[in-house]
N, CA, C and O atoms as CSV, one atom per row, in Angstrom:
chain,resi,resn,atom,element,x,y,z
A,1,MET,N,N,35.555,-4.945,-53.372
A,1,MET,CA,C,34.279,-5.876,-53.448
A,1,MET,C,C,34.178,-7.601,-52.641
A,1,MET,O,O,35.116,-8.355,-52.384
A,2,ILE,N,N,33.158,-7.745,-52.476
A,2,ILE,CA,C,33.211,-8.900,-51.649
A,2,ILE,C,C,33.013,-9.832,-52.966
A,2,ILE,O,O,32.408,-9.689,-54.029
A,3,SER,N,N,33.864,-10.923,-52.349
A,3,SER,CA,C,33.945,-12.409,-53.537
A,3,SER,C,C,33.065,-13.221,-52.751
A,3,SER,O,O,32.890,-13.125,-51.536
A,4,LYS,N,N,32.497,-14.072,-53.586
A,4,LYS,CA,C,31.910,-15.410,-53.153
A,4,LYS,C,C,32.539,-16.284,-52.654
A,4,LYS,O,O,32.073,-17.062,-51.822
A,5,ASP,N,N,34.046,-16.306,-53.207
A,5,ASP,CA,C,35.126,-17.178,-52.722
A,5,ASP,C,C,35.797,-17.025,-51.653
A,5,ASP,O,O,36.798,-17.651,-51.304
A,6,ASN,N,N,35.151,-16.029,-51.018
A,6,ASN,CA,C,36.163,-14.870,-49.642
A,6,ASN,C,C,35.484,-16.001,-48.390
A,6,ASN,O,O,34.307,-16.354,-48.324
A,7,TYR,N,N,36.368,-16.327,-47.666
A,7,TYR,CA,C,35.653,-17.025,-46.637
A,7,TYR,C,C,36.487,-16.527,-45.157
A,7,TYR,O,O,37.598,-15.998,-45.215
A,8,CYS,N,N,35.880,-16.746,-44.052
A,8,CYS,CA,C,36.342,-16.225,-42.989
A,8,CYS,C,C,36.137,-17.383,-41.418
A,8,CYS,O,O,35.251,-17.910,-40.746
A,9,ILE,N,N,37.351,-17.288,-41.480
A,9,ILE,CA,C,37.078,-18.461,-40.633
A,9,ILE,C,C,37.734,-17.914,-38.657
A,9,ILE,O,O,38.833,-17.600,-38.202
A,10,ILE,N,N,36.471,-18.051,-38.114
A,10,ILE,CA,C,36.816,-17.065,-36.672
A,10,ILE,C,C,37.125,-18.569,-36.169
A,10,ILE,O,O,36.566,-19.605,-36.530
A,11,MET,N,N,38.181,-18.399,-35.228
A,11,MET,CA,C,38.471,-19.591,-33.778
A,11,MET,C,C,38.082,-18.992,-32.271
A,11,MET,O,O,38.607,-18.120,-31.578
A,12,ALA,N,N,36.894,-19.876,-32.073
A,12,ALA,CA,C,36.210,-19.325,-31.104
A,12,ALA,C,C,35.986,-20.534,-30.094
A,12,ALA,O,O,34.892,-20.749,-29.572
A,13,GLY,N,N,37.167,-21.331,-29.858
A,13,GLY,CA,C,36.630,-22.502,-28.853
A,13,GLY,C,C,37.750,-22.829,-27.613
A,13,GLY,O,O,37.716,-23.659,-26.704
A,14,GLY,N,N,38.855,-21.701,-28.027
A,14,GLY,CA,C,38.909,-21.447,-26.473
A,14,GLY,C,C,38.414,-21.159,-25.199
A,14,GLY,O,O,37.267,-20.754,-25.012
A,15,ILE,N,N,39.509,-21.416,-24.024
A,15,ILE,CA,C,38.525,-21.642,-22.586
A,15,ILE,C,C,38.813,-20.466,-21.919
A,15,ILE,O,O,38.408,-20.325,-20.765
A,16,GLY,N,N,39.485,-19.554,-22.500
A,16,GLY,CA,C,39.975,-18.214,-21.713
A,16,GLY,C,C,40.130,-18.108,-20.105
A,16,GLY,O,O,39.662,-17.454,-19.174
A,17,SER,N,N,41.066,-19.142,-20.336
A,17,SER,CA,C,42.267,-19.108,-18.869
A,17,SER,C,C,42.609,-18.110,-18.546
A,17,SER,O,O,42.314,-17.743,-17.408
A,18,ARG,N,N,43.271,-17.368,-19.296
A,18,ARG,CA,C,44.172,-16.197,-19.025
A,18,ARG,C,C,43.098,-14.993,-18.425
A,18,ARG,O,O,43.544,-14.161,-17.635
A,19,PHE,N,N,42.136,-14.966,-18.707
A,19,PHE,CA,C,40.499,-14.326,-18.066
A,19,PHE,C,C,39.920,-13.977,-16.643
A,19,PHE,O,O,39.462,-12.958,-16.125
A,20,TRP,N,N,40.224,-15.739,-16.100
A,20,TRP,CA,C,40.056,-15.937,-15.220
A,20,TRP,C,C,40.125,-15.007,-14.018
A,20,TRP,O,O,41.194,-14.406,-13.912
A,21,PRO,N,N,38.930,-14.697,-12.817
A,21,PRO,CA,C,37.862,-15.218,-13.054
A,21,PRO,C,C,36.767,-15.160,-13.469
A,21,PRO,O,O,35.882,-15.968,-13.187
A,22,LEU,N,N,36.569,-13.571,-14.682
A,22,LEU,CA,C,35.641,-13.535,-15.226
A,22,LEU,C,C,35.281,-14.100,-16.308
A,22,LEU,O,O,34.162,-13.846,-16.755
A,23,SER,N,N,36.101,-14.953,-16.948
A,23,SER,CA,C,36.148,-16.252,-18.336
A,23,SER,C,C,36.117,-17.589,-17.135
A,23,SER,O,O,36.743,-17.854,-16.110
A,24,ARG,N,N,35.203,-18.109,-17.790
A,24,ARG,CA,C,35.044,-19.595,-17.467
A,24,ARG,C,C,34.853,-20.599,-18.057
A,24,ARG,O,O,34.217,-20.260,-19.056
A,25,THR,N,N,35.048,-21.963,-18.079
A,25,THR,CA,C,34.927,-22.890,-19.016
A,25,THR,C,C,33.787,-22.677,-19.445
A,25,THR,O,O,33.929,-22.587,-20.664
A,26,LYS,N,N,32.648,-22.527,-19.173
A,26,LYS,CA,C,31.363,-22.430,-19.025
A,26,LYS,C,C,30.882,-21.388,-19.829
A,26,LYS,O,O,29.774,-21.549,-20.342
A,27,LYS,N,N,31.647,-20.104,-20.088
A,27,LYS,CA,C,31.642,-18.804,-20.861
A,27,LYS,C,C,32.640,-18.212,-20.797
A,27,LYS,O,O,32.795,-17.128,-20.235
A,28,PRO,N,N,33.794,-19.116,-21.609
A,28,PRO,CA,C,34.871,-18.223,-21.969
A,28,PRO,C,C,34.826,-16.640,-22.387
A,28,PRO,O,O,33.748,-16.080,-22.588
A,29,LYS,N,N,36.226,-15.886,-22.514
A,29,LYS,CA,C,36.070,-14.775,-22.834
A,29,LYS,C,C,35.931,-14.167,-24.154
A,29,LYS,O,O,36.020,-12.966,-24.407
A,30,GLN,N,N,35.672,-15.250,-25.080
A,30,GLN,CA,C,34.919,-14.691,-26.592
A,30,GLN,C,C,33.361,-14.333,-26.343
A,30,GLN,O,O,32.763,-13.424,-26.920
A,31,PHE,N,N,32.951,-14.988,-25.625
A,31,PHE,CA,C,31.252,-14.728,-25.257
A,31,PHE,C,C,31.197,-13.522,-24.224
A,31,PHE,O,O,30.099,-13.154,-23.808
A,32,ILE,N,N,31.954,-13.119,-23.952
A,32,ILE,CA,C,31.567,-11.926,-22.069
A,32,ILE,C,C,31.926,-10.804,-23.221
A,32,ILE,O,O,32.637,-10.755,-24.224
A,33,ASP,N,N,31.077,-9.975,-22.546
A,33,ASP,CA,C,31.736,-8.470,-23.484
A,33,ASP,C,C,32.150,-7.743,-22.311
A,33,ASP,O,O,31.583,-6.893,-21.626
A,34,ILE,N,N,32.975,-8.143,-22.269
A,34,ILE,CA,C,34.612,-7.717,-21.622
A,34,ILE,C,C,34.636,-6.550,-21.103
A,34,ILE,O,O,34.668,-6.218,-19.918
A,35,LEU,N,N,34.613,-5.673,-22.455
A,35,LEU,CA,C,34.723,-4.512,-22.308
A,35,LEU,C,C,33.712,-3.065,-22.436
A,35,LEU,O,O,34.087,-1.980,-22.881
A,36,GLY,N,N,32.540,-3.353,-21.990
A,36,GLY,CA,C,31.568,-3.044,-21.693
A,36,GLY,C,C,30.645,-2.361,-22.543
A,36,GLY,O,O,29.681,-1.676,-22.200
A,37,VAL,N,N,31.055,-2.631,-23.698
A,37,VAL,CA,C,30.620,-1.960,-25.203
A,37,VAL,C,C,29.396,-2.351,-25.612
A,37,VAL,O,O,28.955,-1.784,-26.611
A,38,GLY,N,N,28.443,-3.545,-24.860
A,38,GLY,CA,C,27.132,-4.033,-25.274
A,38,GLY,C,C,27.162,-5.159,-26.694
A,38,GLY,O,O,26.248,-5.638,-27.366
A,39,GLU,N,N,28.638,-5.299,-26.760
A,39,GLU,CA,C,29.025,-6.393,-28.091
A,39,GLU,C,C,30.117,-7.360,-26.838
A,39,GLU,O,O,30.684,-6.848,-25.873
A,40,THR,N,N,30.170,-9.142,-27.319
A,40,THR,CA,C,30.974,-9.567,-27.231
A,40,THR,C,C,31.699,-9.466,-27.910
A,40,THR,O,O,31.483,-8.677,-28.830
A,41,LEU,N,N,33.405,-10.430,-27.856
A,41,LEU,CA,C,34.574,-10.010,-28.710
A,41,LEU,C,C,34.030,-10.991,-29.719
A,41,LEU,O,O,34.183,-10.603,-30.877
A,42,LEU,N,N,33.482,-12.064,-29.596
A,42,LEU,CA,C,32.720,-13.234,-30.826
A,42,LEU,C,C,32.352,-12.114,-31.865
A,42,LEU,O,O,32.861,-11.990,-32.979
A,43,GLN,N,N,31.181,-11.160,-31.193
A,43,GLN,CA,C,30.501,-10.258,-31.698
A,43,GLN,C,C,31.275,-9.324,-32.962
A,43,GLN,O,O,31.315,-9.256,-34.191
A,44,MET,N,N,31.860,-8.658,-31.713
A,44,MET,CA,C,32.453,-7.458,-32.496
A,44,MET,C,C,33.785,-7.972,-34.096
A,44,MET,O,O,34.156,-7.126,-34.909
A,45,THR,N,N,34.197,-9.339,-34.142
A,45,THR,CA,C,34.993,-10.273,-34.739
A,45,THR,C,C,33.960,-10.311,-36.084
A,45,THR,O,O,34.380,-9.797,-37.121
A,46,PHE,N,N,32.600,-10.923,-36.069
A,46,PHE,CA,C,32.115,-11.037,-36.730
A,46,PHE,C,C,31.609,-10.079,-37.282
A,46,PHE,O,O,31.496,-10.321,-38.484
A,47,LYS,N,N,31.228,-9.062,-37.004
A,47,LYS,CA,C,30.990,-7.601,-37.900
A,47,LYS,C,C,32.112,-6.947,-38.372
A,47,LYS,O,O,32.056,-5.954,-39.098
A,48,ARG,N,N,33.216,-7.516,-37.951
A,48,ARG,CA,C,34.710,-6.830,-38.930
A,48,ARG,C,C,34.703,-7.455,-40.030
A,48,ARG,O,O,35.241,-6.926,-41.004
A,49,PHE,N,N,34.173,-8.567,-40.128
A,49,PHE,CA,C,34.484,-9.308,-41.698
A,49,PHE,C,C,32.935,-9.586,-42.460
A,49,PHE,O,O,32.714,-10.276,-43.455
A,50,GLU,N,N,31.952,-8.788,-41.617
A,50,GLU,CA,C,31.519,-8.327,-42.496
A,50,GLU,C,C,31.138,-8.250,-44.187
A,50,GLU,O,O,30.390,-8.764,-45.019
A,51,THR,N,N,32.327,-7.119,-44.039
A,51,THR,CA,C,32.158,-6.231,-45.296
A,51,THR,C,C,33.821,-6.924,-46.058
A,51,THR,O,O,34.575,-6.267,-46.776
A,52,ILE,N,N,33.979,-8.039,-45.728
A,52,ILE,CA,C,35.115,-8.684,-46.694
A,52,ILE,C,C,34.417,-9.692,-47.016
A,52,ILE,O,O,34.675,-10.120,-48.142
A,53,CYS,N,N,33.534,-10.300,-46.384
A,53,CYS,CA,C,33.661,-12.230,-47.162
A,53,CYS,C,C,31.705,-11.972,-46.705
A,53,CYS,O,O,31.279,-11.099,-45.949
A,54,PRO,N,N,31.073,-12.766,-47.262
A,54,PRO,CA,C,29.405,-12.990,-47.463
A,54,PRO,C,C,28.969,-13.372,-46.147
A,54,PRO,O,O,29.509,-14.336,-45.604
A,55,ILE,N,N,28.097,-12.760,-45.600
A,55,ILE,CA,C,27.466,-13.555,-44.000
A,55,ILE,C,C,27.357,-14.904,-44.143
A,55,ILE,O,O,27.880,-15.440,-43.166
A,56,GLU,N,N,26.850,-15.823,-45.031
A,56,GLU,CA,C,26.920,-17.221,-44.805
A,56,GLU,C,C,28.251,-17.824,-45.374
A,56,GLU,O,O,28.259,-19.031,-45.133
A,57,ASN,N,N,29.051,-17.539,-45.848
A,57,ASN,CA,C,31.116,-17.596,-45.717
A,57,ASN,C,C,31.603,-17.224,-44.763
A,57,ASN,O,O,32.826,-17.358,-44.821
A,58,ILE,N,N,31.017,-16.503,-43.228
A,58,ILE,CA,C,31.841,-16.618,-42.269
A,58,ILE,C,C,31.339,-18.018,-41.214
A,58,ILE,O,O,30.284,-18.399,-40.709
A,59,TYR,N,N,32.543,-18.407,-41.239
A,59,TYR,CA,C,32.318,-20.159,-40.173
A,59,TYR,C,C,33.127,-20.028,-38.653
A,59,TYR,O,O,34.348,-19.968,-38.511
A,60,ILE,N,N,32.520,-20.013,-38.013
A,60,ILE,CA,C,33.017,-19.984,-36.446
A,60,ILE,C,C,33.211,-21.704,-35.997
A,60,ILE,O,O,32.276,-22.483,-35.812
A,61,VAL,N,N,34.858,-22.068,-35.874
A,61,VAL,CA,C,35.274,-22.963,-35.288
A,61,VAL,C,C,35.474,-23.106,-33.629
A,61,VAL,O,O,36.426,-22.691,-32.968
A,62,THR,N,N,34.640,-23.607,-33.301
A,62,THR,CA,C,34.459,-23.995,-32.005
A,62,THR,C,C,34.145,-24.953,-31.048
A,62,THR,O,O,33.580,-25.855,-31.667
A,63,SER,N,N,34.221,-25.290,-29.669
A,63,SER,CA,C,33.958,-26.897,-29.354
A,63,SER,C,C,32.769,-26.787,-29.371
A,63,SER,O,O,32.035,-25.801,-29.436
A,64,ARG,N,N,32.504,-28.287,-29.283
A,64,ARG,CA,C,30.566,-28.561,-29.015
A,64,ARG,C,C,30.286,-28.008,-27.838
A,64,ARG,O,O,29.110,-27.915,-27.485
A,65,LEU,N,N,30.864,-27.753,-27.392
A,65,LEU,CA,C,30.654,-26.918,-25.512
A,65,LEU,C,C,29.864,-25.645,-25.901
A,65,LEU,O,O,28.801,-25.331,-25.367
A,66,TYR,N,N,30.554,-24.854,-26.999
A,66,TYR,CA,C,29.891,-23.644,-27.565
A,66,TYR,C,C,29.110,-23.329,-28.525
A,66,TYR,O,O,28.983,-22.146,-28.838
A,67,LYS,N,N,28.514,-24.211,-29.100
A,67,LYS,CA,C,28.225,-24.429,-30.658
A,67,LYS,C,C,26.653,-23.329,-30.123
A,67,LYS,O,O,26.240,-22.601,-31.025
A,68,ASP,N,N,26.031,-23.269,-29.021
A,68,ASP,CA,C,24.932,-23.342,-28.371
A,68,ASP,C,C,24.998,-21.964,-28.134
A,68,ASP,O,O,24.046,-21.234,-28.409
A,69,LEU,N,N,26.138,-21.506,-27.601
A,69,LEU,CA,C,26.906,-20.060,-27.033
A,69,LEU,C,C,27.068,-18.981,-28.527
A,69,LEU,O,O,26.513,-17.895,-28.700
A,70,VAL,N,N,27.997,-19.697,-29.454
A,70,VAL,CA,C,28.066,-19.167,-30.851
A,70,VAL,C,C,26.265,-18.896,-31.577
A,70,VAL,O,O,26.018,-17.929,-32.297
A,71,LEU,N,N,25.619,-19.537,-31.344
A,71,LEU,CA,C,24.548,-19.314,-31.652
A,71,LEU,C,C,23.192,-18.466,-31.236
A,71,LEU,O,O,22.510,-17.809,-32.023
A,72,GLU,N,N,23.026,-18.578,-30.253
A,72,GLU,CA,C,22.739,-17.169,-29.548
A,72,GLU,C,C,23.149,-16.025,-29.683
A,72,GLU,O,O,22.291,-15.142,-29.713
A,73,GLN,N,N,24.479,-15.668,-29.801
A,73,GLN,CA,C,25.147,-14.722,-30.100
A,73,GLN,C,C,25.105,-14.192,-31.680
A,73,GLN,O,O,25.182,-13.081,-32.204
A,74,LEU,N,N,25.024,-14.875,-31.926
A,74,LEU,CA,C,25.321,-14.615,-33.634
A,74,LEU,C,C,24.255,-15.179,-34.624
A,74,LEU,O,O,24.560,-15.823,-35.628
A,75,PRO,N,N,22.883,-14.859,-34.224
A,75,PRO,CA,C,21.877,-15.651,-34.646
A,75,PRO,C,C,21.326,-15.451,-36.397
A,75,PRO,O,O,20.338,-15.898,-36.979
A,76,MET,N,N,22.451,-14.587,-36.854
A,76,MET,CA,C,22.436,-14.522,-38.036
A,76,MET,C,C,23.231,-15.851,-39.167
A,76,MET,O,O,22.963,-16.081,-40.347
A,77,VAL,N,N,24.123,-16.449,-38.378
A,77,VAL,CA,C,24.694,-17.557,-38.428
A,77,VAL,C,C,23.862,-19.013,-38.866
A,77,VAL,O,O,23.126,-19.553,-38.040
A,78,ASN,N,N,24.043,-19.553,-40.159
A,78,ASN,CA,C,23.608,-20.608,-40.461
A,78,ASN,C,C,24.068,-21.661,-39.887
A,78,ASN,O,O,25.200,-22.053,-40.171
A,79,PRO,N,N,23.181,-22.410,-38.851
A,79,PRO,CA,C,24.189,-23.763,-37.734
A,79,PRO,C,C,24.825,-24.686,-38.856
A,79,PRO,O,O,25.074,-25.796,-38.387
A,80,ASP,N,N,25.085,-24.595,-39.884
A,80,ASP,CA,C,25.756,-25.083,-40.835
A,80,ASP,C,C,27.132,-24.334,-40.649
A,80,ASP,O,O,28.159,-25.003,-40.768
A,81,CYS,N,N,27.195,-23.359,-40.442
A,81,CYS,CA,C,28.427,-22.602,-40.688
A,81,CYS,C,C,28.913,-22.459,-39.268
A,81,CYS,O,O,29.425,-21.368,-39.020
A,82,VAL,N,N,28.864,-23.246,-38.384
A,82,VAL,CA,C,29.741,-23.418,-37.008
A,82,VAL,C,C,29.742,-24.687,-37.085
A,82,VAL,O,O,28.852,-25.534,-37.007
A,83,ILE,N,N,31.273,-24.740,-37.309
A,83,ILE,CA,C,32.349,-26.077,-37.281
A,83,ILE,C,C,32.657,-26.268,-35.744
A,83,ILE,O,O,33.208,-25.417,-35.047
A,84,THR,N,N,32.230,-27.485,-35.321
A,84,THR,CA,C,32.817,-28.148,-34.308
A,84,THR,C,C,34.002,-29.349,-34.277
A,84,THR,O,O,33.985,-30.461,-34.803
A,85,GLU,N,N,35.312,-28.518,-33.236
A,85,GLU,CA,C,36.051,-29.626,-33.394
A,85,GLU,C,C,36.042,-31.001,-32.659
A,85,GLU,O,O,36.100,-31.059,-31.431
A,86,PRO,N,N,35.973,-32.033,-33.400
A,86,PRO,CA,C,35.885,-33.309,-32.557
A,86,PRO,C,C,36.562,-33.663,-30.758
A,86,PRO,O,O,36.106,-34.493,-29.971
A,87,ILE,N,N,37.983,-32.531,-30.490
A,87,ILE,CA,C,38.644,-32.353,-29.822
A,87,ILE,C,C,39.527,-30.939,-29.850
A,87,ILE,O,O,39.959,-30.383,-30.860
A,88,ARG,N,N,39.665,-30.546,-28.580
A,88,ARG,CA,C,40.360,-29.566,-28.867
A,88,ARG,C,C,41.970,-29.267,-28.661
A,88,ARG,O,O,42.566,-29.273,-27.584
A,89,ARG,N,N,42.509,-29.009,-29.936
A,89,ARG,CA,C,43.797,-29.299,-29.822
A,89,ARG,C,C,45.081,-27.961,-30.662
A,89,ARG,O,O,46.105,-28.062,-31.338
A,90,ASN,N,N,44.202,-26.746,-30.074
A,90,ASN,CA,C,44.944,-25.303,-29.870
A,90,ASN,C,C,44.770,-24.892,-31.765
A,90,ASN,O,O,43.881,-25.384,-32.460
A,91,THR,N,N,45.691,-24.042,-32.219
A,91,THR,CA,C,45.400,-22.972,-33.210
A,91,THR,C,C,45.454,-24.157,-34.538
A,91,THR,O,O,44.554,-24.402,-35.342
A,92,ALA,N,N,46.865,-24.789,-34.446
A,92,ALA,CA,C,47.181,-25.303,-36.305
A,92,ALA,C,C,46.203,-26.054,-36.240
A,92,ALA,O,O,45.543,-25.870,-37.262
A,93,PRO,N,N,45.685,-26.887,-35.531
A,93,PRO,CA,C,44.865,-28.184,-35.552
A,93,PRO,C,C,43.137,-27.561,-36.160
A,93,PRO,O,O,42.454,-28.033,-37.069
A,94,CYS,N,N,42.880,-26.531,-35.378
A,94,CYS,CA,C,42.016,-25.529,-36.137
A,94,CYS,C,C,41.777,-25.409,-37.299
A,94,CYS,O,O,40.981,-25.922,-38.086
A,95,ILE,N,N,42.908,-24.328,-37.366
A,95,ILE,CA,C,43.187,-23.885,-38.897
A,95,ILE,C,C,42.971,-25.383,-40.188
A,95,ILE,O,O,42.209,-25.371,-41.155
A,96,ALA,N,N,43.801,-26.401,-39.817
A,96,ALA,CA,C,43.868,-27.295,-40.927
A,96,ALA,C,C,42.270,-27.912,-40.883
A,96,ALA,O,O,41.633,-28.145,-41.911
A,97,TYR,N,N,41.815,-28.101,-39.687
A,97,TYR,CA,C,40.487,-28.884,-40.184
A,97,TYR,C,C,39.854,-27.810,-40.401
A,97,TYR,O,O,39.552,-28.223,-41.520
A,98,ALA,N,N,39.299,-26.658,-40.363
A,98,ALA,CA,C,38.678,-25.446,-40.703
A,98,ALA,C,C,38.901,-25.670,-42.798
A,98,ALA,O,O,38.028,-25.837,-43.650
A,99,ALA,N,N,40.260,-25.579,-42.926
A,99,ALA,CA,C,40.470,-25.755,-44.171
A,99,ALA,C,C,40.056,-27.419,-44.879
A,99,ALA,O,O,39.927,-27.752,-46.057
A,100,TYR,N,N,39.975,-27.934,-44.063
A,100,TYR,CA,C,39.711,-29.093,-44.470
A,100,TYR,C,C,38.310,-29.581,-45.293
A,100,TYR,O,O,37.998,-30.249,-46.278
A,101,SER,N,N,37.589,-28.673,-44.052
A,101,SER,CA,C,36.264,-28.146,-44.316
A,101,SER,C,C,35.716,-27.750,-45.361
A,101,SER,O,O,34.951,-28.212,-46.207
A,102,LEU,N,N,36.425,-26.480,-45.086
A,102,LEU,CA,C,36.022,-25.670,-46.333
A,102,LEU,C,C,36.108,-26.243,-47.848
A,102,LEU,O,O,35.241,-26.005,-48.687
A,103,LYS,N,N,37.506,-27.195,-48.144
A,103,LYS,CA,C,37.958,-27.510,-49.303
A,103,LYS,C,C,36.692,-28.075,-49.928
A,103,LYS,O,O,36.313,-28.115,-51.098
A,104,LYS,N,N,36.065,-28.571,-48.598
A,104,LYS,CA,C,34.760,-29.969,-49.187
A,104,LYS,C,C,33.852,-28.985,-50.074
A,104,LYS,O,O,33.428,-29.178,-51.213
A,105,ILE,N,N,33.657,-27.773,-49.157
A,105,ILE,CA,C,32.343,-26.632,-49.516
A,105,ILE,C,C,32.848,-25.771,-50.898
A,105,ILE,O,O,32.105,-25.378,-51.796
A,106,ASP,N,N,33.994,-25.632,-50.831
A,106,ASP,CA,C,34.218,-24.469,-52.475
A,106,ASP,C,C,35.644,-25.058,-52.589
A,106,ASP,O,O,36.306,-25.104,-51.553
A,107,PRO,N,N,36.118,-25.456,-53.597
A,107,PRO,CA,C,37.390,-25.730,-54.025
A,107,PRO,C,C,37.942,-24.582,-54.642
A,107,PRO,O,O,39.122,-24.843,-54.877
A,108,GLU,N,N,37.678,-23.500,-54.997
A,108,GLU,CA,C,38.322,-21.977,-54.764
A,108,GLU,C,C,38.402,-21.448,-53.464
A,108,GLU,O,O,39.258,-20.564,-53.470
A,109,ALA,N,N,37.875,-21.594,-52.302
A,109,ALA,CA,C,37.721,-20.645,-51.368
A,109,ALA,C,C,38.983,-19.861,-50.733
A,109,ALA,O,O,39.964,-20.579,-50.539
A,110,GLN,N,N,39.094,-18.699,-50.430
A,110,GLN,CA,C,40.004,-18.053,-50.121
A,110,GLN,C,C,39.898,-17.266,-48.470
A,110,GLN,O,O,39.507,-16.149,-48.131
A,111,MET,N,N,40.357,-18.246,-47.819
A,111,MET,CA,C,40.222,-18.322,-46.569
A,111,MET,C,C,41.315,-17.506,-45.492
A,111,MET,O,O,42.484,-17.845,-45.305
A,112,ILE,N,N,40.654,-16.415,-44.882
A,112,ILE,CA,C,41.240,-15.392,-43.839
A,112,ILE,C,C,40.561,-16.271,-42.343
A,112,ILE,O,O,39.509,-16.896,-42.209
A,113,VAL,N,N,41.694,-15.980,-41.361
A,113,VAL,CA,C,41.727,-17.004,-40.348
A,113,VAL,C,C,41.870,-15.777,-39.370
A,113,VAL,O,O,42.742,-14.931,-39.567
A,114,THR,N,N,40.595,-15.665,-37.830
A,114,THR,CA,C,40.441,-14.960,-37.299
A,114,THR,C,C,40.399,-15.152,-35.701
A,114,THR,O,O,39.347,-15.732,-35.434
A,115,PRO,N,N,41.307,-14.827,-34.282
A,115,PRO,CA,C,40.778,-15.342,-33.429
A,115,PRO,C,C,39.631,-14.207,-33.137
A,115,PRO,O,O,39.538,-13.045,-33.533
A,116,ALA,N,N,38.698,-15.095,-32.188
A,116,ALA,CA,C,37.583,-14.591,-31.743
A,116,ALA,C,C,37.643,-13.438,-30.736
A,116,ALA,O,O,36.771,-12.674,-30.319
A,117,ASP,N,N,39.269,-13.585,-30.417
A,117,ASP,CA,C,39.145,-12.281,-28.741
A,117,ASP,C,C,40.379,-11.475,-29.431
A,117,ASP,O,O,41.331,-11.505,-28.652
A,118,HIS,N,N,40.601,-10.970,-30.278
A,118,HIS,CA,C,41.656,-10.099,-30.550
A,118,HIS,C,C,40.798,-8.670,-30.615
A,118,HIS,O,O,39.739,-8.548,-31.231
A,119,LEU,N,N,41.455,-7.621,-29.863
A,119,LEU,CA,C,40.859,-6.486,-29.405
A,119,LEU,C,C,41.352,-5.173,-30.660
A,119,LEU,O,O,42.210,-4.447,-30.159
A,120,ILE,N,N,41.124,-4.912,-31.577
A,120,ILE,CA,C,40.967,-4.291,-32.746
A,120,ILE,C,C,40.608,-2.340,-32.614
A,120,ILE,O,O,39.513,-1.863,-32.909
A,121,LEU,N,N,41.261,-1.884,-32.344
A,121,LEU,CA,C,40.744,-0.303,-31.818
A,121,LEU,C,C,40.439,0.579,-33.041
A,121,LEU,O,O,39.631,1.505,-32.979
A,122,ASN,N,N,40.982,0.319,-33.935
A,122,ASN,CA,C,41.040,1.040,-35.176
A,122,ASN,C,C,40.546,0.145,-36.638
A,122,ASN,O,O,41.506,-0.284,-37.279
A,123,GLU,N,N,39.623,-0.066,-37.023
A,123,GLU,CA,C,38.951,-0.931,-37.578
A,123,GLU,C,C,39.379,-0.588,-39.221
A,123,GLU,O,O,39.760,-1.434,-40.030
A,124,THR,N,N,39.210,0.883,-39.484
A,124,THR,CA,C,39.118,1.077,-40.333
A,124,THR,C,C,40.689,0.815,-40.803
A,124,THR,O,O,40.768,-0.002,-41.721
A,125,GLU,N,N,41.745,1.268,-40.419
A,125,GLU,CA,C,42.820,1.500,-40.405
A,125,GLU,C,C,43.464,0.279,-40.936
A,125,GLU,O,O,44.689,0.225,-41.046
């Protein structure tokens, strides 16, 4: 059962330097169809969490540089659900910033955090 208090935070702010030259600062790996399956890693991650959280409770934390890319690739996402970090500071500050932002929206929020660029082969399992 999907609870109205379930939230998913997708971290999508990295520059993907380990995938260079395919991944570039202007379009990092999470925004590329690296596997050639017709979906980017971000799109695959979003789809994975639609069964756990209401779509309106899926938030993407990213750099200001990538907000338009997020909205282009996930047109069903409300622009208010794209949290832009003031500066990039890696994983822990990203999660803290997302938790702080969610607490203002829903003090009862149950939050799951996931990177946008992980490959999950057996999603059902």
